[in-house]
C-alpha positions as CSV (number, residue, x, y, z in Angstrom):
1,X,0.0,0.0,0.0
2,X,1.6,3.3,-1.1
3,X,-1.0,5.5,0.5
4,X,0.4,8.3,2.6
5,X,-1.3,7.6,5.9
6,X,-0.5,9.9,8.8
7,X,-1.5,8.7,12.2
8,X,-1.9,11.6,14.6
9,X,-0.4,10.3,17.9
10,X,-0.5,13.5,20.0
11,X,-1.7,12.3,23.4
12,X,-4.4,14.9,23.8
13,X,-5.8,14.1,20.4
14,X,-5.7,10.4,21.1
15,X,-7.5,10.9,24.4
16,X,-10.2,13.1,22.9
17,X,-10.7,10.7,20.0
18,X,-10.9,7.7,22.3
19,X,-13.6,9.4,24.3
20,X,-15.6,10.3,21.2
21,X,-15.2,6.9,19.7
22,X,-16.3,5.1,22.8
23,X,-18.6,7.9,24.1
24,X,-17.4,7.6,27.6
25,X,-18.7,11.1,28.4
26,X,-22.4,11.0,29.1
27,X,-23.0,14.7,29.4
28,X,-23.8,16.1,26.1
29,X,-22.1,19.5,26.7
30,X,-18.8,17.8,27.6
31,X,-18.9,15.6,24.5
32,X,-19.7,18.7,22.4
33,X,-16.7,20.5,23.8
34,X,-14.5,17.5,23.3
35,X,-15.6,17.3,19.6
36,X,-14.9,21.0,19.1
37,X,-11.4,20.7,20.7
38,X,-10.6,17.6,18.8
39,X,-11.6,19.3,15.5
40,X,-9.3,22.2,16.2
41,X,-6.4,20.0,17.1
42,X,-6.8,17.5,14.2
43,X,-7.1,20.3,11.7
44,X,-4.1,22.1,13.2
45,X,-2.0,18.9,13.0
46,X,-3.2,18.1,9.5
47,X,-2.8,21.6,8.0
48,X,0.3,23.0,9.8
49,X,2.5,22.4,6.7
50,X,-0.1,23.9,4.4
51,X,-0.6,27.1,6.5
52,X,1.5,30.1,5.6
53,X,1.9,32.9,8.0
54,X,3.0,36.3,6.7
55,X,5.0,38.7,9.0
56,X,4.2,42.3,8.7
57,X,6.4,45.0,10.2
58,X,5.0,48.4,10.9
59,X,7.6,51.1,11.6
60,X,6.5,53.9,13.9
61,X,8.5,56.9,15.0
62,X,10.0,55.2,18.1
63,X,9.1,51.5,17.7
64,X,8.8,48.7,15.3
65,X,5.7,46.5,15.6
66,X,5.4,43.0,14.2
67,X,2.1,41.3,13.2
68,X,1.5,37.8,12.1
69,X,-1.3,37.1,9.6
70,X,-2.5,34.0,7.8
71,X,-1.8,34.3,4.1
72,X,-5.0,35.8,2.7
73,X,-4.6,34.2,-0.8
74,X,-5.0,30.7,0.6
75,X,-8.6,29.3,0.4
76,X,-9.8,26.0,1.9
77,X,-12.8,23.9,1.0
78,X,-13.9,21.3,3.5
79,X,-16.2,18.7,2.0
80,X,-18.1,16.9,4.7
81,X,-21.4,15.8,6.0
82,X,-22.1,18.9,7.9
83,X,-25.0,17.3,9.8
84,X,-22.8,14.6,11.3
85,X,-19.6,16.7,11.8
86,X,-20.9,20.1,12.8
87,X,-19.5,20.0,16.4
88,X,-16.1,19.0,15.2
89,X,-15.9,21.7,12.5
90,X,-17.5,24.6,14.4
91,X,-14.2,26.0,15.6
92,X,-12.1,25.4,12.6
93,X,-12.6,28.9,11.1
94,X,-10.5,30.2,14.0
95,X,-7.4,28.7,12.4
96,X,-8.7,28.8,8.8
97,X,-10.5,32.1,8.3
98,X,-11.1,31.6,4.5
99,X,-12.7,28.2,4.8
100,X,-15.9,27.2,3.0
101,X,-17.9,24.1,4.0
102,X,-19.6,22.0,1.3
103,X,-22.1,19.4,2.5
104,X,-22.0,15.9,1.0
105,X,-23.7,12.8,2.2
106,X,-21.1,10.0,2.1
107,X,-23.9,7.4,2.4
108,X,-25.5,8.5,-0.8
109,X,-24.2,6.9,-4.0
110,X,-25.3,9.9,-6.1
111,X,-22.9,12.2,-4.5
112,X,-22.8,15.1,-6.9
113,X,-22.4,18.6,-5.7
114,X,-22.3,21.7,-7.7
115,X,-19.8,24.4,-6.9
116,X,-20.0,27.8,-8.6
117,X,-16.4,28.7,-7.9
118,X,-13.2,27.3,-9.4
119,X,-12.2,24.4,-7.2
120,X,-8.6,24.5,-8.4
121,X,-8.3,27.7,-6.3
122,X,-8.9,25.8,-3.1
123,X,-7.0,23.4,-1.0
124,X,-9.5,20.7,-0.4
125,X,-10.1,18.7,2.8
126,X,-12.5,15.8,2.8
127,X,-13.5,15.2,6.3
128,X,-15.4,12.3,7.6
129,X,-15.8,11.5,11.3
130,X,-15.5,7.8,10.9
131,X,-14.2,6.7,7.4
132,X,-16.3,3.5,7.1
133,X,-18.0,4.0,3.7
134,X,-16.6,3.3,0.2
135,X,-18.5,6.3,-1.2
136,X,-15.6,8.5,-0.4
137,X,-13.9,6.9,-3.4
138,X,-16.8,8.1,-5.6
139,X,-16.3,11.6,-4.2
140,X,-12.7,11.6,-5.1
141,X,-13.5,10.2,-8.6
142,X,-16.1,13.0,-9.0
143,X,-13.6,15.7,-8.0
144,X,-10.9,14.2,-10.2
145,X,-13.0,13.7,-13.3
146,X,-15.5,16.6,-13.3
147,X,-13.3,19.3,-11.8
148,X,-9.8,18.0,-12.8
149,X,-8.6,18.5,-9.2
150,X,-4.9,17.8,-8.6
151,X,-4.8,15.1,-6.0
152,X,-1.8,16.7,-4.2
153,X,-4.3,19.5,-3.3
154,X,-6.6,17.1,-1.4
155,X,-6.3,15.8,2.1
156,X,-8.6,13.2,3.7
157,X,-9.1,13.7,7.4
158,X,-11.0,11.4,9.8
159,X,-11.1,10.4,13.4
160,X,-10.9,6.7,12.6
161,X,-10.8,4.8,9.3
162,X,-11.4,1.3,8.1
163,X,-8.3,-0.6,6.8
164,X,-10.3,-2.2,4.0
165,X,-11.4,1.3,2.7
166,X,-7.7,2.4,2.9
167,X,-6.8,-0.5,0.7
168,X,-9.4,0.4,-1.8
169,X,-8.3,4.0,-1.9
170,X,-4.7,2.9,-2.2
171,X,-5.4,0.8,-5.3
172,X,-7.1,3.7,-7.1
173,X,-5.3,6.8,-5.6
174,X,-2.0,5.7,-4.1
175,X,-0.6,9.1,-3.5
176,X,-3.4,10.7,-1.4
177,X,-2.7,12.0,2.1
178,X,-4.9,10.6,4.8
179,X,-4.8,11.8,8.4
180,X,-6.4,9.8,11.2
181,X,-6.1,9.0,14.9
182,X,-6.7,5.3,14.5
183,X,-7.0,2.6,11.8
184,X,-9.6,-0.1,12.6
């Protein structure tokens, strides 16, 4: 398998992912907060090499001030099932201000979505909480055939993923990057 699988092993991410996978927290507000925190941390770990920070220096009469800003030309598109993943993605715009969400139902075989903008302008993240469905391959096929998306501009992010689905993705798209906390 040539697939680029990145297992996120940070202890805090592992702990939060374990609690969400096994739903050990019975209070809904704690679970919601855990999902929000996990989403921020997973996206940070996944995108830290993609993110570009620009330094801006402002010279005043007596002092020099420095400001750090995210590169404003970078745009991100997160393709996900918003209904299932809303809690995890609710805080992501804090680290990715120019982020657009596109809803897709990974359980629906007719997974076509229409985008009025040029997708090649975006860095694309396909996010699924638990990657257990083969329809993600159809989504990648659709992006590749209809929009001619360069696969190096796509990252797949999930909390857990199924090893059989990884094998199927590896056969068709061996050079994709997948980020996960656990392979089951």
